[in-house]
N, C-alpha and C positions, 0 to 999 in steps of 0.2 A: 644424665646431663655428662656432657666433654665439656672439661674443664681446660683452659689455658693458662697459665700465670707468668706474664711478663715481670721482669724484673730490670730495672732501667738502674746502671750502676755508672759511677764515674770516680776514681780514685779508692776505691772502696774495698780494694782485696780481702781484707782481714772481716770486715763486717758484712761481705758477699759470700765469702764462704761460707758463717753460720747461719747465713738466710738458708742459703740453697741444703744446708745440712736436714736445719727444719722443715722445710719443703720436702725434701724426699721422705721425710720419715710421716709426715701427715698426710700428704697429699701423693703418695707414690707413682699412682697411676695421671698424674695432671701431666698434661703436654709445657714445660720450662722454658721459657725465652730469656738469653739474658741480651740487653743492647747495650753496649758497653761504648761509653765516650769517648775522650782519647785518651784515655787512661795511662800513664806511667810507671804503673806500681806495680805488673807483673801482671795484671787482670787476667789477657787473652790466654795466657800458658797456663794458669790455676784452669780457669774454666775446660780448654781444652782436652785438661785432664781428668776431667771429672766424667764419669759414666751418667748423670742423673740429670745433663742439660740436654735438651732437643736439638736447641736452635741457638749459634751463638751471631750478634748482630752486631758488628764494629760502624760504628757512625764518627765524622770528624766532626760535627756540633757538638757544643756542651750544653746544649738546651736539655733540658727533662722533657720538656713540653713535646721536642722533635723524637726522643725517646721512647715514647710513651706510644707517639705516630708509627714508629718505625717496629713496633714491638706488636702492635693492631694487625702489620701488614704481614706478620707471616705466622699468627696465632689461626689456628684452624678448630678451635672450642666454639661451643653456642653458648656457652659462656667466657667469658675472659676478667680476670683478676690482675689487678694491677698490686704490687709489693713491692716497699723502698726496700733498697739491698742493707739499707739500718737494722731492718725490721726483722724478726721472725717470731715466725705462727706461733700460736701454743695449741693446745690439747683441745680439740672439739670446732678447729678454724675450718676446716672442709666441711664436717656434718653442718655447721652454722651458714657456711656459704652458699651449701645444697637446697639447707630447708629455707633461708630468706630468698635466693633467687625466684622461688617458685610462688610468690606471692609478689615480687616487687622485679621492675628493670633492673635494679641496684641494691648491691646492699652492703652498709659499713659496721664498722664496730670499735672497738678501744684502742687504746695503744697503753700498753702497761709500761712506764720509765721506773727505771731500780733507782733513784735518787739516796745520798746520805740519809737524808733524814726519813725516809721509807719510800715507799709505793705509790705512786700517783696513778691516773686515771684518766677518763674522759667522761662524755657525755655529748648525745644525742645536739645537732646544731642546725637550728632552722627559724628562717625570716619571712615576714609577708611584706611584699615588695610590688606595690602597684597591683593590690590585691590578690597575689600570687604567691600561694605558700612554696618556699621554696627549703629543700635539706641539703645542707650541705655534709661534703662525705671527704674524710682523709685520703688522698689522691696516693698513698701509701698502703693501704691497707682497705680496696673496693674493687669491690666484683659486680660485672654489667651484663646482662644478656646480649648477645651479639648483636642481633636486633635494632636494641637501641643504641649502640656506638655506632652503627652502621646507620639509622636515619640521622643520627647528628653530626656524621662525618668526622668522627674523632675529633682529637683535642684542637684549638684556634692557636695556631702558631706564630702569631703576629705574638702572643704575650707569654715572656718571659716567664713572668710568676702570674699566678693566680689562675692558670688555665682549666685548673681542676675546679675552681669556682663559677668559671663559665660555662662548666658544663652542668653544674646544677644548677644553674639558671637556665640552659635550655632544655632541660628534661624537664623540670617544671611547666614550661608553657609546651612543650609537649604533652603533658598530663602523665609524665611516664612516674611511679614514685622511686623513692629512696628509702630502702628500709634500713632497719637500726640493729644490730642483734647482737648483746653482749658478749654470747660465747664466740663472736668472730673475732678473736684477741689477737692482739702482737704484741710482742716484747721489745724494748727499747733497755739496754743496761747500759747505765756510763754513770761515772761521779760526775755533777754540776760544780763546774769552775769556777761558778760567777762573772766571768767573763760578759763584756755586752759585743754583741756586733754590729758591728757599723751597718744601718739600714740603708739603702736604695731609693731616697723619696721622690725620686722625679718618676722610675719605673712601680713603684707603688700606686702614686697616684695617675699615671697615665695607665696601669690595668686595670684602676678600679674605675678610673670613668671610660675609659673603653667599655669593659662589659656592661656597665650598666646602660649607656645607651646605646651600643648596637642592640641588645637585647628589650628595652624600653622604651626608646627613643629618648627626644626630648621633650621632658614633662616636670613640674615645682617637685614631683617626689623624689628623681633624678639627683635635681641639685642642691634637693635639700638632704642624701646622703652623703652627696659630697662635698658639701660646706660641714656635714655635723664632724664626717673622719678629718677632716683638716682642721677644725676647732678645738676639736679635743687633743689633735695632736700639738698644734698650736701653744694651748696652755699648760701641758707638759713639756716642752723645749723650755716654754716661759720661766717654768719653777726650776729648770736646770741651769738657765739665766743665773735666776734669782739664790742659787746655792753656789753658784759660781766654778760651776761642772763645766758651763757651755758659754764660749764666748758670745756678745752679741754680734758680730758680725757672722759667726757659723748661723745663729739663727735666723737672718735675716738672706742669708746664703740657702738656707733647707728651705725659707720661705720661699723663694726663687724655683728651687726646684718643686715644687709644691705645687706654683700655679702652670708653670713651663710644663710640669707631665700632666694635669689636669685638662688644659688647655689640648696639646699634641692629643693625648686617649681620648677626648670627645670630637675631636674631628675626625680622627680614624674611627673611632666606634660609628659616628653619624655614616660614614662612605661604607662603612662594611653593612651597615643596616641594610644599606640601598642596592649591593651591589648583589647582580645575582648568584644562586646558589645557596644550599643551606648552610654553609660553612664557608665563608669567601677566602679562610687561610687555613683549610681542614685539608684532613687526610689523604683526600685525593688529587690535591691542588701540582703536587710532585711524586716524585717518584726514586729519585737520585739520594735518599734518606742514605742509605746504607753503602757502604764504601766495601766491607766487606761480608759473607754470610758465610759460617761453618752448620751446613743442617747435616744431622744424622741420626735423622726421623726413616 
């Protein structure tokens, strides 16, 4: 097995250095490809000074989906892993990748996070949608057989968020299995600050509707899932209004974002479903992602 590891990054120089250190220790024979968005923190210089990176791809787009495809463009291994620059692979990660990929088209594993209260981890996540068993994966810790990625034409660049969920649906459609190996661990160490990240409601529902309609068509199951998500979020938002944490005007504004995003995503998903090609917004559609490439192989 020849392993390529693609590491997308954007303004994460210090975390990236830790990620690369761990890869050099755990999988020293792997081909390592860093895809750097328009970072402004000296990432380029740091990577160019290292001897354990084989390729540095500079892109102008801030989209992680574009970064993933740009890395796939340069990877040569028959197995390609994606590792987030914010994560460090742990002992046994490489062995778990090799074992898992022998039985599955893709393999993923848990993320350990060191919080003030202790260590957290994850478990396998699966759903059955329209009779199809879908196993999701962490796009920051996953390895694929190259043949499966090529068959899917990589990631869908329409999606600013949720492109890994889309790949999970398309793997299931082609009956490619996704394995879960608890030994394929990555680690993120940070102190929780208790802050609340502002959510882009428009893109959440645009992405959700797009990938469901594109992969399953217009059917009751799809509508039910979208409405279920919207209803749950609406209830949670109303609780915020009742507690005085959210203004009623903000709740109505969020509702408009949800409805608008769902409508746009459904329309675009339907168009994508009936367009020619395996992945109408996939890796093969363009060849201009990289603005500079440093190849030391």
